[in-house]
MDAnalysis code that builds the backbone (N, CA, C; Angstrom):
import MDAnalysis as mda
import numpy as np

u = mda.Universe.empty(342, n_residues=114, atom_resindex=np.repeat(np.arange(114), 3), trajectory=True)
u.add_TopologyAttr("name", ["N", "CA", "C"] * 114)
u.add_TopologyAttr("resid", np.arange(1, 115))
u.add_TopologyAttr("resname", ["UNK", "UNK", "UNK", "UNK", "UNK", "UNK", "UNK", "UNK", "UNK", "UNK", "UNK", "UNK", "UNK", "UNK", "UNK", "UNK", "UNK", "UNK", "UNK", "UNK", "UNK", "UNK", "UNK", "UNK", "UNK", "UNK", "UNK", "UNK", "UNK", "UNK", "UNK", "UNK", "UNK", "UNK", "UNK", "UNK", "UNK", "UNK", "UNK", "UNK", "UNK", "UNK", "UNK", "UNK", "UNK", "UNK", "UNK", "UNK", "UNK", "UNK", "UNK", "UNK", "UNK", "UNK", "UNK", "UNK", "UNK", "UNK", "UNK", "UNK", "UNK", "UNK", "UNK", "UNK", "UNK", "UNK", "UNK", "UNK", "UNK", "UNK", "UNK", "UNK", "UNK", "UNK", "UNK", "UNK", "UNK", "UNK", "UNK", "UNK", "UNK", "UNK", "UNK", "UNK", "UNK", "UNK", "UNK", "UNK", "UNK", "UNK", "UNK", "UNK", "UNK", "UNK", "UNK", "UNK", "UNK", "UNK", "UNK", "UNK", "UNK", "UNK", "UNK", "UNK", "UNK", "UNK", "UNK", "UNK", "UNK", "UNK", "UNK", "UNK", "UNK", "UNK"])
u.atoms.positions = np.array([
    [194.407, 131.473, 199.087],
    [194.008, 130.088, 198.964],
    [194.867, 129.240, 199.904],
    [194.196, 128.436, 200.696],
    [194.886, 127.527, 201.604],
    [195.162, 126.202, 200.900],
    [196.124, 125.448, 201.418],
    [196.442, 124.125, 200.883],
    [196.217, 123.113, 201.994],
    [195.330, 122.135, 201.752],
    [195.047, 121.117, 202.763],
    [196.245, 120.183, 202.917],
    [196.386, 119.527, 204.061],
    [197.481, 118.566, 204.256],
    [197.464, 117.447, 203.201],
    [196.271, 117.006, 202.825],
    [196.139, 115.964, 201.801],
    [196.727, 116.439, 200.470],
    [196.365, 117.646, 200.047],
    [196.861, 118.190, 198.781],
    [198.376, 118.402, 198.843],
    [198.863, 118.857, 199.984],
    [200.297, 119.078, 200.154],
    [201.065, 117.765, 199.991],
    [200.555, 116.700, 200.580],
    [201.174, 115.375, 200.449],
    [201.158, 114.916, 199.004],
    [200.022, 115.094, 198.334],
    [199.900, 114.699, 196.922],
    [200.899, 115.451, 196.047],
    [201.042, 116.735, 196.286],
    [201.992, 117.538, 195.519],
    [203.418, 117.011, 195.689],
    [203.806, 116.759, 196.924],
    [205.183, 116.353, 197.196],
    [205.508, 114.946, 196.719],
    [204.525, 114.049, 196.716],
    [204.806, 112.672, 196.316],
    [204.693, 112.453, 194.811],
    [204.020, 113.334, 194.101],
    [203.762, 113.112, 192.676],
    [204.566, 114.012, 191.745],
    [205.094, 115.115, 192.257],
    [205.713, 116.113, 191.379],
    [207.087, 116.532, 191.882],
    [207.892, 117.072, 190.964],
    [209.164, 117.670, 191.361],
    [208.874, 119.017, 192.010],
    [209.875, 119.618, 192.619],
    [209.693, 120.917, 193.287],
    [209.256, 121.998, 192.293],
    [209.859, 122.009, 191.099],
    [209.486, 123.008, 190.093],
    [208.051, 122.807, 189.607],
    [207.675, 121.552, 189.373],
    [206.304, 121.243, 188.940],
    [205.309, 121.607, 190.032],
    [205.672, 121.326, 191.266],
    [204.811, 121.648, 192.412],
    [204.545, 123.150, 192.477],
    [205.592, 123.957, 192.309],
    [205.459, 125.413, 192.346],
    [204.569, 125.910, 191.218],
    [204.753, 125.338, 190.026],
    [203.961, 125.727, 188.862],
    [202.481, 125.402, 189.067],
    [202.198, 124.241, 189.619],
    [200.806, 123.839, 189.893],
    [200.171, 124.795, 190.899],
    [200.885, 125.129, 191.955],
    [200.345, 126.052, 192.960],
    [200.077, 127.434, 192.365],
    [201.004, 127.939, 191.559],
    [200.826, 129.262, 190.937],
    [199.622, 129.273, 189.996],
    [199.515, 128.257, 189.158],
    [198.407, 128.204, 188.196],
    [197.067, 127.998, 188.894],
    [197.067, 127.227, 189.954],
    [195.821, 127.013, 190.705],
    [195.380, 128.314, 191.368],
    [196.303, 129.023, 191.988],
    [195.978, 130.313, 192.626],
    [195.432, 131.310, 191.606],
    [196.087, 131.392, 190.448],
    [195.656, 132.317, 189.402],
    [194.234, 131.992, 188.941],
    [193.968, 130.717, 188.671],
    [192.637, 130.306, 188.215],
    [191.590, 130.583, 189.283],
    [191.904, 130.303, 190.540],
    [190.956, 130.510, 191.634],
    [190.626, 131.998, 191.787],
    [191.613, 132.858, 191.668],
    [191.392, 134.295, 191.813],
    [190.552, 134.876, 190.682],
    [190.570, 134.251, 189.518],
    [189.833, 134.758, 188.357],
    [188.365, 134.349, 188.351],
    [187.986, 133.401, 189.165],
    [186.620, 132.862, 189.080],
    [185.865, 133.019, 190.386],
    [184.566, 133.223, 190.244],
    [183.655, 133.294, 191.387],
    [182.845, 132.010, 191.392],
    [183.324, 130.999, 192.061],
    [182.660, 129.704, 192.083],
    [182.993, 128.988, 193.387],
    [182.073, 128.173, 193.904],
    [182.364, 127.466, 195.157],
    [183.378, 126.333, 194.992],
    [183.479, 125.775, 193.778],
    [184.439, 124.696, 193.552],
    [184.982, 124.773, 192.129],
    [186.265, 124.471, 192.010],
    [186.949, 124.638, 190.730],
    [187.976, 123.530, 190.535],
    [187.943, 122.913, 189.358],
    [188.993, 121.978, 188.950],
    [189.886, 122.720, 187.969],
    [191.194, 122.574, 188.137],
    [192.148, 123.301, 187.302],
    [193.096, 122.307, 186.628],
    [193.097, 122.311, 185.298],
    [194.066, 121.508, 184.555],
    [195.337, 122.353, 184.531],
    [196.308, 121.963, 185.359],
    [197.472, 122.809, 185.624],
    [198.685, 122.525, 184.760],
    [198.879, 121.265, 184.405],
    [200.157, 120.905, 183.828],
    [200.048, 119.645, 182.990],
    [200.709, 119.642, 181.851],
    [200.889, 118.421, 181.067],
    [202.325, 117.990, 181.303],
    [202.505, 116.860, 181.941],
    [203.843, 116.399, 182.293],
    [204.667, 115.983, 181.075],
    [203.985, 115.655, 179.982],
    [204.696, 115.209, 178.793],
    [205.187, 113.779, 178.908],
    [204.811, 113.134, 179.993],
    [205.171, 111.737, 180.232],
    [204.066, 111.105, 181.065],
    [203.961, 109.813, 181.017],
    [202.976, 109.103, 181.830],
    [203.602, 108.832, 183.185],
    [202.960, 109.278, 184.227],
    [203.459, 109.137, 185.597],
    [202.518, 108.231, 186.382],
    [203.063, 107.407, 187.256],
    [202.249, 106.553, 188.120],
    [202.652, 106.810, 189.567],
    [201.671, 107.136, 190.403],
    [201.922, 107.393, 191.821],
    [201.826, 106.084, 192.602],
    [202.337, 106.088, 193.825],
    [202.323, 104.895, 194.675],
    [200.916, 104.394, 194.960],
    [199.947, 105.305, 195.002],
    [198.574, 104.916, 195.332],
    [197.775, 104.454, 194.116],
    [198.420, 104.374, 192.947],
    [197.737, 103.882, 191.752],
    [197.252, 104.968, 190.821],
    [197.264, 106.221, 191.259],
    [196.876, 107.321, 190.385],
    [197.896, 107.415, 189.266],
    [197.417, 107.628, 188.037],
    [198.357, 107.700, 186.919],
    [197.821, 108.619, 185.839],
    [198.733, 109.127, 185.027],
    [198.338, 109.977, 183.919],
    [199.422, 110.963, 183.548],
    [199.117, 111.784, 182.560],
    [200.066, 112.793, 182.106],
    [199.596, 114.219, 182.408],
    [198.330, 114.382, 182.814],
    [197.816, 115.700, 183.191],
    [197.756, 115.825, 184.711],
    [198.081, 116.998, 185.224],
    [197.952, 117.273, 186.660],
    [196.751, 118.174, 186.835],
    [195.787, 117.721, 187.647],
    [194.549, 118.471, 187.881],
    [194.410, 118.726, 189.375],
    [194.200, 119.984, 189.728],
    [193.988, 120.338, 191.130],
    [192.521, 120.684, 191.343],
    [192.060, 120.489, 192.570],
    [190.672, 120.776, 192.919],
    [190.633, 121.727, 194.113],
    [189.937, 122.847, 193.927],
    [189.784, 123.851, 194.987],
    [188.313, 123.910, 195.365],
    [188.048, 123.810, 196.664],
    [186.675, 123.941, 197.162],
    [186.649, 124.940, 198.308],
    [185.810, 125.960, 198.157],
    [185.646, 127.016, 199.156],
    [186.974, 127.630, 199.589],
    [187.862, 127.853, 198.613],
    [189.119, 128.532, 198.892],
    [190.245, 127.658, 199.404],
    [190.036, 126.338, 199.447],
    [191.067, 125.419, 199.919],
    [191.411, 124.423, 198.829],
    [192.684, 124.305, 198.515],
    [193.140, 123.286, 197.586],
    [193.006, 121.947, 198.302],
    [192.086, 121.107, 197.819],
    [191.790, 119.869, 198.538],
    [192.536, 118.654, 197.999],
    [192.839, 118.622, 196.708],
    [193.589, 117.493, 196.176],
    [194.257, 117.842, 194.858],
    [195.250, 117.049, 194.520],
    [195.948, 117.151, 193.243],
    [196.016, 115.736, 192.692],
    [195.543, 115.568, 191.454],
    [195.485, 114.217, 190.886],
    [196.158, 114.157, 189.529],
    [196.543, 112.943, 189.172],
    [197.042, 112.665, 187.835],
    [195.890, 112.080, 187.038],
    [195.805, 112.449, 185.780],
    [194.732, 111.935, 184.932],
    [195.238, 111.837, 183.501],
    [194.892, 110.752, 182.837],
    [195.259, 110.584, 181.435],
    [194.438, 111.520, 180.572],
    [195.033, 112.040, 179.513],
    [194.247, 112.893, 178.629],
    [193.293, 112.065, 177.771],
    [193.391, 110.745, 177.839],
    [192.423, 109.894, 177.146],
    [191.174, 109.679, 178.005],
    [191.190, 110.191, 179.244],
    [189.998, 110.209, 180.090],
    [189.322, 111.567, 179.913],
    [188.018, 111.557, 179.974],
    [187.275, 112.800, 179.802],
    [187.556, 113.763, 180.955],
    [187.818, 115.014, 180.620],
    [188.065, 116.046, 181.633],
    [186.908, 117.031, 181.562],
    [185.982, 116.901, 182.506],
    [184.826, 117.796, 182.615],
    [184.601, 118.113, 184.082],
    [184.052, 119.280, 184.353],
    [183.817, 119.705, 185.736],
    [182.954, 118.695, 186.489],
    [181.895, 118.190, 185.845],
    [180.997, 117.263, 186.513],
    [181.714, 115.966, 186.896],
    [182.582, 115.491, 186.035],
    [183.340, 114.262, 186.326],
    [184.305, 114.462, 187.487],
    [184.763, 115.688, 187.654],
    [185.707, 116.003, 188.718],
    [185.004, 116.551, 189.961],
    [183.671, 116.488, 189.964],
    [182.830, 116.914, 191.088],
    [183.057, 118.378, 191.467],
    [183.089, 119.236, 190.447],
    [183.260, 120.674, 190.651],
    [182.241, 121.438, 189.821],
    [182.001, 122.670, 190.208],
    [181.064, 123.529, 189.477],
    [181.690, 124.122, 188.218],
    [183.015, 124.283, 188.224],
    [183.675, 124.944, 187.111],
    [185.013, 124.277, 186.809],
    [185.481, 124.459, 185.576],
    [186.754, 123.880, 185.130],
    [187.576, 124.962, 184.438],
    [188.852, 125.052, 184.789],
    [189.755, 126.023, 184.164],
    [190.945, 125.286, 183.560],
    [191.262, 125.639, 182.331],
    [192.442, 125.087, 181.664],
    [193.547, 126.128, 181.759],
    [194.625, 125.816, 182.434],
    [195.764, 126.723, 182.533],
    [196.889, 126.285, 181.591],
    [196.588, 125.315, 180.745],
    [197.454, 124.906, 179.640],
    [196.592, 125.006, 178.392],
    [197.163, 124.969, 177.204],
    [196.308, 125.030, 176.008],
    [195.267, 123.913, 176.009],
    [194.014, 124.303, 175.859],
    [192.912, 123.337, 175.894],
    [192.988, 122.417, 174.678],
    [192.638, 121.163, 174.894],
    [192.655, 120.196, 173.802],
    [191.629, 119.108, 174.071],
    [191.338, 118.280, 173.084],
    [190.352, 117.217, 173.284],
    [190.817, 116.212, 174.344],
    [189.854, 115.694, 175.097],
    [190.127, 114.627, 176.055],
    [189.091, 113.533, 175.857],
    [189.283, 112.413, 176.505],
    [188.355, 111.295, 176.367],
    [188.520, 110.629, 175.014],
    [187.442, 110.088, 174.447],
    [187.534, 109.392, 173.163],
    [188.080, 110.274, 172.035],
    [187.796, 111.567, 172.084],
    [188.286, 112.479, 171.048],
    [189.794, 112.682, 171.129],
    [190.379, 112.441, 172.291],
    [191.821, 112.632, 172.456],
    [192.603, 111.650, 171.606],
    [192.096, 110.454, 171.459],
    [192.807, 109.460, 170.660],
    [192.949, 109.926, 169.216],
    [191.887, 110.524, 168.668],
    [191.950, 111.055, 167.310],
    [192.970, 112.185, 167.237],
    [192.943, 113.050, 168.238],
    [193.865, 114.189, 168.299],
    [195.310, 113.697, 168.384],
    [195.565, 112.718, 169.254],
    [196.917, 112.200, 169.420],
    [197.409, 111.516, 168.152],
    [196.541, 110.793, 167.468],
    [196.927, 110.130, 166.227],
    [197.270, 111.140, 165.140],
    [196.525, 112.242, 165.072],
    [196.805, 113.291, 164.095],
    [198.142, 113.964, 164.351],
    [198.471, 114.151, 165.619],
    [199.716, 114.829, 165.988],
    [200.941, 114.014, 165.588],
    [200.826, 112.721, 165.581],
    [201.974, 111.867, 165.265],
    [202.388, 111.993, 163.810],
    [201.493, 112.369, 162.946],
    [201.817, 112.447, 161.514],
    [202.311, 113.795, 161.261],
])
């Protein structure tokens, strides 16, 4: 799997070196396991809300691979819906424990606090 210059920049500006390595490893693993032209990979839960210089923000790190090239890495809130169609991909892989996102995430998060 190749890494585009855009994705490389996103990795370096949004994540620490250890987080960057983990995202690359999980993305490669997910890509090798699937036969699909495009794949979104939920790679990492930062455990904190992060905001990038370009306005991207969230606690989940999602990478997008198209035709064997990692094209971008984005931050996304788990209160936003995470679906392949929303991320403009044919398939979605969770490399962290899967959990509710979007409107259902709020219920899940409220339950966890108690």
